[in-house]
N, C-alpha and C positions, 0 to 999 in steps of 0.2 A: 504494500500500500504506500503510495507516495502523496505527500502533502506539500502544497505551496502555501507558505505563510505570508500574510500581508505585513507591511511595515507596521500597521496599527497593532496587530497581534504581538509583534516582536517588541514594540515600545511598551505595550502593556506588561510583558514579561520583564523588561528592563526596570519599569517602575516597581514591580514586586521584588526584584533582586535588591534594589536600593532600600526598600522598606525592611527587608530581611537583614541587610547589612546594618542599618541604623539600629534595629533591635539587638543585633549581636553586640555592637559597640556599647550600647546603653547597659545591657546585661553585664558585660565585662566591666564596665565602669563601676557598677554597683558592687562588684567583687573586689575591687582594688582599694587598698587602704591609703596608698600614697596619693595625696591631693593633686600633685602635678600630673601624674599619670592619669588620674581620673579626668582631669581637664583635657588632656590629649585625646582620650577615648571619647569624651563627650564632643570634642571638636570634630573627630572623625564621624561621629553619628550625625552631627549637623551638616557635614559635607555630603553624607549619603542623603540626608533630607533634601539638600539643595539639588543634588543630581536627580533625585526623584522628580523634583519640580521641573528641572530642565527637560527630562524625558517626557513629562506630562505636556510641557509646552511644545516639544517636537511633535508629539502625538496629535495635539490639537491643531497643529499647523499642516498636518497631512491633507492631501487632496482627497476627494471622494474616491478616486481611482486607487490611491494608496491604501484605502481602508477596505476595499473589496477583497474578498477571498474567492479563489477559483475552486475551492474544495466544498463539496456538498456535505454539510455538517449541521443539520437542523438542531441537534441536541447539544451542540457546542462541546463535543467530546474532545476535540483537538485541543481547545484552550484549557480544558480541565486537565488533560494529560500534561500539557506543557507547564501549567501552574504547579502540578504535583512534582514535576521534574525540577523546576526552579526552587520549590520549597524544600526539596530533599538533597539536591546536588550542591547547591551553593549557599553558604551561610546557614547550613542546617546546624542543629544542636550538636556540638562536638564535645568529645571528652578531652578537654584541655584543662590545664591548671590556670584558672582564671584569676589567680592571685599573682601570677607572674606576667609582667608586662611583656617580657620577651616572648613567652609562649602565646600570648594573645596576638601580638604582632605577627608571629610566624603563621598562626592560623588565619589571620586576616589576609596575609600575603598569598597563601594557598587559595583562599576563597576568591580573591580578586583575579588570580590567574585562571581559576576554574570558570569564572564569569566570562573572561575574554575567550577562552576556548569554546564555551557554550555559545556565545554570540557569533564567533567565527563559523561555527558549524551551522547555526541558523542562517547566517548570511548566504550560505550555499543553497538554502531552501527557499529563499525569497527571490522571486523573479524580478528582473529589471523594472518591468512595468508596475510592480507592486511596491516600489520604494527601496530596492536593495541598496542603493547608494546611501540612504540615510543611516544604515547600520554602521557605517564607518564612524559616525559621530558617537555612537554608543561605545565602540571599541576604543576610540581615542580617550573618552572619559574614563574608562576603566584602566587604561594604561597610565593615566595621570595618578590614579590611586596607587598603583604599584610603585611608581617612582617615589611618592611621598612616604608610603609605608616602608619601603626598602631603606630609605634614608633614616627613618626613625629606628628601624631595626639595627642598622649599622651603628647608630649612636648608642645603642644598649650594649655594644660590644659583641654582638652575635656574628 
């Protein structure tokens, strides 16, 4: 079975990934006792919130053609499947030491990389006429997360 996803569906997934990321950082911040690290994690959560807004704006700016899907899916099972994938593959509840900033940042870096791989795979499923070129914006946003988290992780001596 082959699916063509519209840019609208992919941006919806991007928004959910960002929500999951913000939840991860907030939960991690609640576990940290060091106030400076808590601020850093809450700052990362705020960045995820901002990226969610960016993706929502990108989604709102899509043309009617970008929002159309070529797949017959009256029960919206495709989106349910993809949402389940997003909720379990990236920023899912991980068994990490959330009292260790280093371990939190390592987990965050893995999750951001997973998000990029996820979106690169989806990019191959979105035809040009359904907004494939817009997916590059998502991937660039996620790459900026990796740079930032990588520099934070390096600062911890990892």
